[in-house]
SELO-230584 format. One record per residue (C-alpha): residue in one letter; x, y, z; residue number from 0. Coordinates in Angstrom, 1 decimal. Example, Ala and Ser with C-alpha at 12.3 -4.5 7.8 and 13.67 -1.06 7.14 Angstrom:
REM SELO-230584
A	12.3	-4.5	7.8	0
S	13.7	-1.1	7.1	1
END
This chain:
REM SELO-230584
M	55.8	-49.0	38.3	0
S	53.6	-46.6	40.4	1
T	54.5	-43.6	37.7	2
L	53.3	-46.3	34.7	3
N	50.1	-47.0	36.3	4
S	49.4	-43.4	37.4	5
Q	50.0	-42.8	33.8	6
R	47.7	-45.5	32.5	7
K	45.4	-44.2	34.6	8
L	45.5	-41.0	33.5	9
E	45.4	-42.0	29.7	10
T	42.3	-44.0	30.4	11
E	40.6	-40.7	32.4	12
I	41.2	-38.9	29.6	13
F	39.6	-41.5	27.0	14
F	36.5	-41.3	29.1	15
E	35.9	-37.6	29.0	16
L	36.5	-37.5	25.5	17
A	34.6	-40.6	24.8	18
I	31.5	-38.9	27.5	19
I	31.7	-35.7	25.5	20
Y	31.3	-37.3	21.7	21
S	28.0	-38.8	23.2	22
L	26.9	-35.9	24.8	23
L	27.7	-33.6	21.2	24
V	25.7	-36.9	19.2	25
S	23.0	-36.5	21.8	26
L	22.6	-32.3	21.4	27
G	21.9	-32.8	17.8	28
F	24.9	-33.3	15.9	29
P	25.4	-33.8	13.0	30
G	22.0	-32.9	12.0	31
N	22.3	-30.6	9.0	32
L	25.7	-31.3	8.1	33
T	24.3	-34.8	6.7	34
K	23.1	-32.9	3.6	35
V	26.7	-31.8	2.9	36
V	28.3	-35.3	4.0	37
G	25.6	-37.4	3.4	38
E	22.4	-39.2	5.4	39
S	24.8	-42.3	6.5	40
M	26.9	-40.2	8.7	41
E	24.3	-39.5	11.2	42
T	23.5	-43.3	11.7	43
I	27.2	-44.4	12.1	44
L	27.5	-41.3	14.5	45
E	24.5	-42.6	16.7	46
Y	25.5	-46.3	17.0	47
G	29.0	-44.9	17.8	48
A	27.8	-43.1	20.5	49
F	25.6	-46.2	21.7	50
A	28.7	-48.1	21.5	51
L	31.1	-46.0	23.3	52
E	28.2	-45.5	26.0	53
L	28.3	-49.2	26.4	54
V	31.5	-49.5	26.6	55
L	31.9	-46.9	29.2	56
I	29.4	-48.6	31.4	57
M	30.6	-52.3	31.5	58
F	34.4	-51.9	31.5	59
S	34.6	-49.1	33.5	60
S	33.7	-50.5	37.0	61
G	36.8	-53.3	37.1	62
G	40.4	-53.3	37.8	63
S	40.8	-54.5	34.3	64
W	39.4	-54.7	30.5	65
Q	38.7	-58.2	31.5	66
D	36.0	-57.5	34.2	67
I	32.6	-57.0	32.2	68
E	30.0	-55.4	34.4	69
L	27.0	-56.3	32.2	70
L	24.4	-55.1	34.6	71
H	24.0	-52.9	37.5	72
L	21.2	-52.0	39.4	73
D	21.1	-49.9	42.6	74
K	18.6	-49.4	44.4	75
K	18.2	-45.6	45.2	76
Y	17.4	-45.1	41.1	77
W	14.8	-47.8	40.9	78
V	11.9	-45.2	40.2	79
M	13.9	-44.9	37.3	80
Y	14.3	-48.2	36.2	81
L	10.4	-48.7	36.9	82
F	9.6	-46.2	34.6	83
V	12.2	-47.4	31.7	84
F	11.1	-50.8	31.8	85
S	7.7	-50.2	32.2	86
C	7.7	-48.2	28.8	87
F	9.9	-51.0	27.5	88
G	7.6	-53.7	28.5	89
I	4.2	-52.0	27.5	90
S	5.9	-50.9	24.4	91
M	6.6	-54.2	23.0	92
L	3.0	-55.4	23.7	93
V	1.3	-52.7	21.6	94
T	4.3	-52.1	18.9	95
F	3.3	-52.0	15.0	96
D	7.1	-52.6	14.7	97
K	9.0	-55.2	17.1	98
K	12.4	-54.8	15.3	99
A	12.3	-51.1	15.6	100
Q	10.6	-50.6	19.1	101
I	13.3	-52.7	20.5	102
I	16.1	-50.9	18.8	103
T	14.1	-47.4	20.5	104
C	13.9	-48.9	23.7	105
V	17.4	-50.5	24.2	106
R	18.8	-46.8	23.5	107
L	16.3	-45.7	26.3	108
V	17.6	-48.0	28.8	109
V	21.3	-47.2	27.2	110
T	20.5	-43.8	28.1	111
M	19.2	-44.2	31.7	112
M	21.9	-46.3	32.7	113
F	24.4	-44.2	31.2	114
V	23.1	-41.3	32.9	115
I	23.4	-42.7	36.2	116
W	27.0	-44.2	35.7	117
L	27.9	-40.4	35.0	118
Q	25.8	-39.4	38.4	119
E	27.9	-42.1	40.2	120
R	31.2	-41.6	38.6	121
Y	31.7	-38.3	38.6	122
S	30.8	-34.7	40.3	123
L	28.2	-32.8	39.2	124
F	30.5	-29.7	38.5	125
E	32.7	-32.3	36.5	126
I	29.3	-33.5	34.3	127
M	28.5	-29.6	34.0	128
Q	31.9	-29.0	32.3	129
M	31.8	-32.1	30.1	130
V	28.6	-30.9	28.8	131
C	29.8	-27.0	28.2	132
I	32.7	-28.2	26.4	133
A	29.9	-30.5	24.1	134
Q	27.9	-27.5	23.8	135
A	30.7	-25.4	22.9	136
A	31.7	-27.9	20.2	137
F	28.2	-27.8	19.0	138
V	28.2	-23.9	18.9	139
L	31.4	-23.7	16.6	140
I	30.0	-26.2	14.4	141
T	27.0	-24.7	14.0	142
V	28.9	-21.1	13.4	143
F	31.4	-22.4	11.0	144
F	28.3	-24.4	9.2	145
I	26.0	-21.1	9.1	146
L	29.1	-19.5	7.6	147
L	29.9	-21.9	5.1	148
F	26.3	-23.1	3.9	149
P	24.1	-20.1	4.6	150
G	21.2	-22.2	2.3	151
Y	20.9	-24.9	5.0	152
G	21.4	-22.8	8.1	153
F	18.9	-20.5	7.7	154
S	14.9	-20.9	7.1	155
D	12.9	-20.1	3.7	156
E	9.8	-20.3	5.3	157
E	6.8	-17.3	4.8	158
G	6.9	-15.6	8.3	159
Q	10.2	-16.8	9.1	160
A	12.6	-15.9	6.3	161
H	16.5	-15.9	7.6	162
A	15.6	-17.3	10.7	163
L	18.7	-19.4	12.1	164
V	17.9	-23.3	12.3	165
G	21.4	-24.4	12.5	166
L	22.0	-28.1	12.4	167
Y	18.4	-28.1	13.1	168
Q	15.0	-28.3	11.1	169
T	13.3	-25.7	12.4	170
K	14.5	-22.2	14.4	171
N	12.2	-23.2	17.6	172
A	14.3	-26.8	18.0	173
C	17.6	-24.3	17.4	174
G	16.2	-22.3	20.2	175
T	15.6	-24.8	22.4	176
E	18.9	-26.3	22.1	177
L	20.3	-23.1	22.7	178
D	18.1	-22.5	25.6	179
F	19.7	-25.7	27.2	180
G	23.2	-24.7	26.4	181
I	22.8	-21.3	27.7	182
V	21.2	-22.7	30.8	183
M	23.7	-25.4	31.3	184
T	26.5	-22.3	30.8	185
V	24.7	-20.2	33.4	186
L	25.2	-22.9	36.1	187
L	28.6	-23.3	35.0	188
L	30.0	-20.3	35.5	189
H	27.9	-19.9	39.1	190
E	30.1	-22.5	40.1	191
K	33.2	-21.0	38.8	192
R	32.6	-17.6	40.4	193
K	32.2	-19.4	43.6	194
L	36.0	-21.1	42.8	195
A	36.9	-17.6	42.0	196
K	37.4	-18.6	38.6	197
R	36.2	-16.4	35.8	198
E	37.5	-18.0	32.6	199
L	37.1	-15.4	29.4	200
K	35.9	-18.6	27.4	201
W	32.5	-19.9	29.1	202
W	31.2	-15.7	28.9	203
M	32.4	-15.9	25.3	204
L	30.5	-19.1	25.1	205
L	27.4	-17.4	26.5	206
F	27.6	-14.4	24.3	207
V	27.8	-16.1	21.4	208
Q	25.0	-18.4	22.3	209
L	22.8	-15.6	23.4	210
I	24.0	-13.9	19.8	211
L	23.0	-17.2	18.1	212
L	19.4	-17.7	20.0	213
L	18.4	-13.8	19.0	214
M	18.7	-14.8	15.4	215
C	16.4	-17.7	15.8	216
Q	13.7	-15.4	16.0	217
A	12.1	-18.1	18.0	218
T	9.8	-16.1	21.0	219
G	9.4	-19.3	22.9	220
A	12.9	-20.1	23.4	221
I	13.2	-16.6	24.3	222
I	10.8	-17.0	27.5	223
T	11.8	-20.1	27.9	224
V	15.8	-19.1	29.0	225
V	14.4	-16.3	30.6	226
F	12.5	-18.2	33.2	227
A	14.7	-21.0	33.5	228
I	17.6	-18.0	34.1	229
L	15.4	-16.4	37.0	230
A	14.4	-19.9	38.5	231
I	17.9	-20.6	39.1	232
F	18.4	-17.0	41.0	233
L	15.2	-16.5	42.5	234
L	14.3	-19.9	43.6	235
K	17.6	-20.6	45.7	236
P	16.1	-19.3	49.3	237
V	13.0	-21.3	48.5	238
R	13.4	-25.1	48.4	239
V	10.6	-25.8	45.9	240
P	9.4	-29.2	45.1	241
L	10.1	-29.7	41.9	242
G	8.7	-32.8	40.8	243
L	5.0	-31.1	42.2	244
M	5.9	-27.6	40.3	245
Y	6.7	-29.8	37.0	246
I	3.2	-31.9	36.9	247
T	1.3	-29.0	38.3	248
V	2.5	-26.2	35.5	249
N	2.0	-28.8	32.8	250
V	-1.4	-30.3	33.6	251
V	-2.9	-26.9	34.5	252
F	-1.3	-25.2	31.5	253
L	-2.9	-27.8	29.5	254
F	-6.4	-27.6	31.2	255
C	-6.6	-23.8	30.4	256
M	-5.3	-23.7	27.3	257
L	-8.0	-26.0	26.2	258
T	-11.0	-24.7	28.1	259
L	-10.1	-20.8	28.5	260
M	-8.6	-20.0	25.1	261
P	-11.9	-20.8	23.2	262
L	-13.6	-18.4	25.3	263
F	-11.2	-15.2	23.7	264
E	-10.7	-16.7	20.4	265
D	-13.1	-13.9	19.3	266
M	-11.6	-11.3	21.0	267
L	-7.4	-12.4	20.1	268
V	-8.8	-12.8	16.5	269
A	-9.9	-9.1	16.3	270
M	-6.8	-8.0	17.8	271
G	-4.8	-10.2	14.9	272
K	-3.7	-12.3	17.3	273
D	-3.6	-16.6	16.9	274
A	-5.9	-17.9	19.3	275
T	-5.2	-21.5	18.8	276
L	-1.3	-20.9	19.4	277
T	0.1	-21.8	16.0	278
G	-1.8	-24.9	15.7	279
R	-1.1	-26.3	18.7	280
I	-4.2	-26.4	20.2	281
P	-6.3	-28.3	17.3	282
I	-3.0	-30.6	17.8	283
W	-3.7	-31.4	21.3	284
R	-7.8	-31.6	21.2	285
R	-7.1	-34.6	18.3	286
V	-4.6	-36.0	20.4	287
I	-6.9	-36.4	22.9	288
D	-9.8	-37.4	20.7	289
V	-7.5	-40.1	19.2	290
M	-5.9	-41.4	22.6	291
M	-9.5	-41.9	23.8	292
A	-10.7	-44.3	21.7	293
N	-8.0	-46.0	21.2	294
R	-5.4	-47.7	23.5	295
T	-5.7	-45.2	26.3	296
L	-4.0	-47.2	28.8	297
T	-1.2	-48.4	27.0	298
G	-0.7	-45.6	24.4	299
F	1.1	-47.1	20.6	300
G	5.0	-47.6	22.1	301
Y	7.7	-45.8	22.7	302
G	8.6	-43.1	20.2	303
M	6.3	-45.0	17.5	304
F	2.9	-43.3	17.7	305
W	4.0	-40.9	14.6	306
R	5.7	-43.8	13.0	307
D	2.5	-46.1	12.6	308
P	0.9	-45.7	9.4	309
T	-2.0	-46.9	11.1	310
A	-2.3	-44.7	14.0	311
L	-1.0	-41.8	11.8	312
L	-3.9	-41.8	10.1	313
K	-6.6	-42.1	13.2	314
F	-5.0	-38.4	13.6	315
Q	-4.9	-37.2	10.3	316
T	-8.6	-38.3	9.3	317
G	-9.6	-35.2	12.0	318
F	-8.4	-32.4	9.7	319
S	-10.4	-31.8	5.9	320
M	-7.0	-32.3	3.3	321
R	-8.8	-29.2	1.3	322
K	-9.2	-26.9	4.1	323
N	-6.4	-27.6	6.3	324
P	-3.9	-29.3	4.3	325
F	-1.4	-28.7	7.2	326
M	-2.5	-30.8	10.0	327
A	-3.9	-33.5	8.0	328
S	-0.8	-34.5	6.3	329
L	1.1	-33.5	9.7	330
T	3.4	-36.5	10.9	331
T	5.9	-35.4	13.8	332
G	5.4	-34.1	17.1	333
A	2.4	-33.7	19.8	334
H	3.8	-30.3	21.1	335
N	3.1	-30.8	24.4	336
V	5.3	-33.4	26.7	337
I	2.2	-34.8	28.5	338
L	0.1	-35.5	25.4	339
E	3.7	-37.0	23.9	340
T	3.9	-39.4	27.0	341
W	0.3	-40.4	26.6	342
L	0.9	-41.1	22.9	343
N	3.9	-43.1	23.7	344
S	3.2	-45.2	26.5	345
G	-0.3	-44.7	27.7	346
L	-1.7	-43.6	31.0	347
L	0.2	-46.6	32.5	348
G	3.5	-45.2	31.4	349
L	2.5	-41.3	32.0	350
S	1.6	-42.1	35.7	351
A	4.9	-44.0	36.2	352
F	6.8	-40.7	34.9	353
F	4.9	-38.6	37.1	354
F	5.6	-40.8	40.1	355
M	9.1	-40.9	38.9	356
M	9.1	-37.3	39.0	357
L	7.5	-36.7	42.3	358
Y	9.7	-39.5	44.5	359
A	12.8	-38.4	42.6	360
F	12.2	-35.3	43.9	361
R	10.5	-36.2	47.6	362
D	13.3	-34.9	49.8	363
M	14.4	-31.3	48.4	364
N	16.3	-30.3	52.1	365
S	18.3	-33.1	50.7	366
L	19.8	-31.8	47.9	367
R	22.9	-29.5	48.4	368
E	22.6	-25.9	47.4	369
D	24.6	-26.4	43.4	370
Q	22.5	-29.9	43.1	371
Y	19.3	-27.7	43.9	372
R	20.1	-25.0	41.6	373
F	20.9	-27.7	38.5	374
C	17.7	-29.6	39.3	375
T	16.1	-25.8	39.4	376
G	17.6	-25.1	36.3	377
I	17.2	-28.4	34.4	378
M	13.8	-28.6	35.1	379
T	12.3	-25.4	34.9	380
F	13.6	-25.6	31.0	381
L	12.1	-28.8	30.5	382
T	8.9	-27.8	31.9	383
I	8.2	-24.2	29.8	384
N	10.0	-26.1	26.9	385
G	7.3	-29.4	27.2	386
L	4.2	-26.8	27.4	387
T	4.3	-26.3	23.6	388
E	7.2	-27.8	22.0	389
R	8.1	-31.1	21.1	390
C	10.1	-32.7	24.3	391
L	11.5	-36.2	26.0	392
G	9.5	-37.9	23.1	393
G	13.4	-39.1	22.2	394
N	15.6	-41.9	23.5	395
F	18.9	-40.4	23.3	396
D	18.5	-36.6	22.8	397
Y	20.0	-34.2	25.2	398
R	16.6	-33.5	27.2	399
V	16.2	-36.6	28.0	400
V	19.8	-37.0	29.3	401
A	19.1	-33.6	30.9	402
C	15.8	-35.2	32.5	403
F	17.4	-38.0	33.6	404
L	20.4	-36.7	35.1	405
A	18.4	-34.2	37.2	406
V	16.3	-37.2	38.4	407
A	19.8	-39.5	39.2	408
V	20.5	-36.0	41.2	409
G	17.6	-36.2	43.6	410
C	17.5	-39.8	43.7	411
H	20.8	-39.7	44.7	412
A	20.8	-37.0	47.5	413
A	17.3	-38.7	48.6	414
G	18.4	-41.9	48.7	415
T	19.6	-43.9	51.3	416
R	23.6	-45.3	51.0	417
S	24.0	-47.5	47.8	418
Q	22.2	-51.0	47.9	419
T	22.5	-53.6	45.3	420
L	19.4	-54.3	43.5	421
V	21.1	-56.6	40.4	422
T	24.5	-57.1	39.7	423
I	25.5	-59.3	36.6	424
R	29.2	-59.6	36.1	425
N	31.8	-61.5	33.7	426
T	35.2	-61.6	35.5	427
A	36.5	-64.5	33.5	428
R	40.2	-63.9	33.7	429
P	42.8	-66.3	32.3	430
P	44.0	-68.2	35.3	431
K	47.5	-67.5	36.8	432
K	50.5	-69.1	35.9	433
Q	51.8	-71.7	38.4	434
P	55.2	-71.1	39.6	435
D	57.3	-74.6	38.1	436
N	57.8	-75.7	41.4	437
A	54.2	-76.1	42.6	438
END
């Protein structure tokens, strides 16, 4: 009997891990450009499949039977994460232009957060990194086959970036950013393998292939990001940097300097043949600030909804002339800065909750183990540099949101006290046991 139970337990764990890897694969961007070959409906099916699997894992994994369903469990250690997500949810439902689309977006964000917390509680950090790297290996393998079979879709043909790799993404910068994340996770895993005296060739091969693909993207920003992230992993180890404060400070100071100092050097940069607008980003930032100062400053337009709201979008686009600047006048996606994107989504109230989450999660850096600190340092450095000039943390289930929540969850777990339940809602409706005949 014990052998049968052990076999069932092993099969259950294998199912859990495969489901997690599949969910992570979708968060990395799969199927992406494959939909141009297999059809747009495939993306919706896979995304909803990942969503359903995450719910199944969260609800059915905590009990002793499949009939034990944990509908909701909130742990006090992670209260600041709940505060951020549910404040975004509440604010968004008050201001959104499309309540049906908004509730789907916010529910998906909530499930992503709960899924990440479930991962943090159930698996070791090493096991999580290994599953992420397996998903990344699958993503890279699919990308390689895709660009070999369909090079017309896998490479950019836009002026100035001809033959730049886009892979399963729409742009070379997005592809490079995903590879940055994969490289950082692979480096972290290899470091842990080295401590365990395990040098597995497959992970070194994965790292090498990702580096080659990153160079093929021709994305300078992505290369700078991954260099900073890897340097931080190894150089900041002796010094416990307050990661939440670092994240906020770098983002705020960078945005302030770009908006105030760059214009002072515009003539000099133009004379040198350099772009003084960060490839058009500074005009976008200025216009976003103008729009937000005049409209819904505190609440924003709803999580992930500004660029989908025709009225809000028109407020942005009218700041540019269709004749002089048709690209900006028709721009429909992305503020290219994490602070401004969060402001658009949730206003100053949501941005304050986001900053508070970062500060609170990393309030006690000495409570982190060495591997936890290295992991959080790599992830937060990657997110910091990427969020300065790219669309970041504006989604509800993509890998950057997952990585951010995971780093925050690790910080909350390490700095928090023992687990203390805030709310638990369970359904344990099992059929009554059969009574013996002589009862």
